[in-house]
C-alpha positions, 0 to 999 in steps of 0.5 A: 424392219428398220427401226428409228432409234439410238445407234450410239451414245457418247459422254464428254467431248468427242470428234466424229471422223466418220459414220458408216452403214453397211446393208447386211440385208436387202432393203425393201422395195419401197420409198425409205428415207434415212438421216442421222441426228445427234442429241446432247443432254436433253437438248433438241435433236440436230440433224448431222445430214439430210435424208436419203432414199434407200429404196431397195438397197442391196447387201453391201451397199454403203451409207456415209455423211460429208460432215455438212448438216445440209448435205444429204447422206451418201449411198454408194455400192463400193467403198465409202464415197468419202470421209467427212470434209469437216469432222463433227464436234459433239459435246455434252454435259451428261450424255448424248445419243447419235440417232437414226431416223427412217422414213418408213418401217421397211425390211432390211438391216444396216450395221452402223460403224463410227470412227471418233476420237475423244477431245476431252478426258471424259470423251467416249462413244459406246454402241446403244 
């Protein structure tokens, strides 16, 4: 089932250009919300988008964010809707995480991909 957890970890300072989720197994036909958040060091997690209901999304559906913390995640059955209008800058002292949160334990699978650039020599992102 889709499970809330850490997608990526980062160190230093990075700029997130885009995050795309690609549905690889059909999402169960029930209300299933999804959102992304970042957490620097041991601080409180901050949403980087509002929730989207992915009820019964088909294989090949794509999820993306606009870059605005208040905008809902975007879902489409074609090419990603657009890259974020405002890249997200993330900085930490020790380490940070990019987390996905699902509102229900639904069956299905999503592969997450991230495009980013380092903002300092310590900047890096790796899959969790």
